[in-house]
C-alpha positions in Angstrom: 27.9 31.1 -9.6 25.1 32.3 -8.7 24.7 35.1 -6.0 23.4 34.6 -2.3 20.2 36.2 -3.0 19.7 33.9 -5.8 20.1 31.3 -4.0 18.2 31.9 -0.8 15.1 33.1 -3.1 15.4 30.0 -4.9 15.2 28.0 -1.2 12.2 30.1 -0.1 10.3 29.1 -3.2 11.1 25.1 -2.4 10.2 25.5 1.1 7.1 27.0 0.1 5.9 25.1 -2.6 6.7 21.9 0.2 5.1 23.8 2.8 1.4 24.1 0.5 1.9 20.9 -1.2 2.1 18.7 2.3 -0.5 20.9 4.3 -3.3 20.8 1.1 -4.4 17.5 1.9 -5.4 18.9 5.6 -6.8 22.0 4.8 -9.2 19.8 1.8 -9.6 17.1 3.9 -12.5 18.7 5.9 -14.4 19.9 2.8 -13.8 16.1 1.5 -15.0 14.0 4.2 -18.6 14.6 2.8 -18.3 13.9 -0.5 -19.5 10.7 -1.8 -17.0 9.4 -3.7 -14.2 9.6 -1.0 -16.6 6.9 0.9 -17.1 5.1 -2.1 -13.3 4.9 -2.3 -12.8 4.3 1.1 -15.1 1.0 1.5 -14.1 0.0 -2.2 -9.9 0.5 -2.3 -8.4 -2.0 0.4 -10.2 -5.0 -1.9 -8.9 -3.3 -4.7 -5.6 -2.9 -3.8 -5.2 -6.3 -2.2 -6.8 -7.8 -5.4 -4.5 -6.3 -7.3 -1.6 -7.0 -5.4 -2.7 -11.0 -5.2 -2.7 -10.9 -9.2 0.4 -9.0 -9.1 2.6 -11.2 -7.1 0.8 -14.9 -8.7 0.9 -14.4 -12.3 4.6 -15.4 -12.5 4.4 -18.7 -10.7 5.7 -21.8 -11.9 4.9 -25.3 -11.1 7.8 -25.1 -9.2 6.2 -22.4 -6.7 2.6 -23.1 -7.1 2.6 -25.2 -3.7 4.7 -22.6 -1.9 2.0 -19.6 -2.9 -1.0 -21.8 -2.4 0.2 -22.2 0.9 0.8 -18.8 1.9 -2.5 -17.5 -0.1 -5.1 -20.0 2.0 -3.3 -18.4 5.3 -3.9 -15.3 4.0 -7.2 -15.6 3.3 -8.2 -18.4 6.2 -6.6 -16.0 9.1 -7.9 -13.1 7.7 -11.3 -14.5 7.4 -11.1 -16.1 10.6 -9.4 -13.1 12.6 -10.3 -10.3 10.5 -6.5 -8.4 11.1 -4.7 -7.5 7.7 -1.4 -7.3 9.7 -1.8 -11.0 11.2 -2.9 -12.3 7.8 -0.2 -11.0 5.8 2.7 -11.8 8.0 1.7 -15.1 8.6 1.0 -16.0 5.0 4.5 -14.6 3.8 6.0 -16.3 6.4 4.4 -19.5 5.6 4.9 -19.2 1.9 8.8 -18.1 2.8 8.9 -21.6 4.9 7.2 -23.7 2.1 9.5 -22.3 0.0 12.7 -23.0 1.3 11.1 -26.9 2.2 10.1 -27.3 -1.5 
C-alpha cells in the first residue's frame, strides 16, 4: 500500500495541474482578444457548427421521417430569420419535429 506522503504528493500534483488547466484560458484570453484568427472564428464558427449539426441530423433521414424533418427544419430556419433568436428557433423546431414525428 502506498504511503500517505506518496498519496498526498499525487493529490497535490493533480490539484496544481487541474487549477493550471482551468486558469490558462482566462490568463491567455487577454493576449488573444486582439488576434485576427480569434475574430474570424467568432464570426464563422457558430454558422459552421449549426451546418455540421444539421447535416449530421439529416444524413439518416428516411422517407418516413422526411416530412417531420422538413417541418422542424423549416420552423427552425423561419423563426431564426424572423426573430434572430437561436434558442427560440431550436426549441420550436425541435418541438415541431417531435410533434410531427408522433403524428406521422
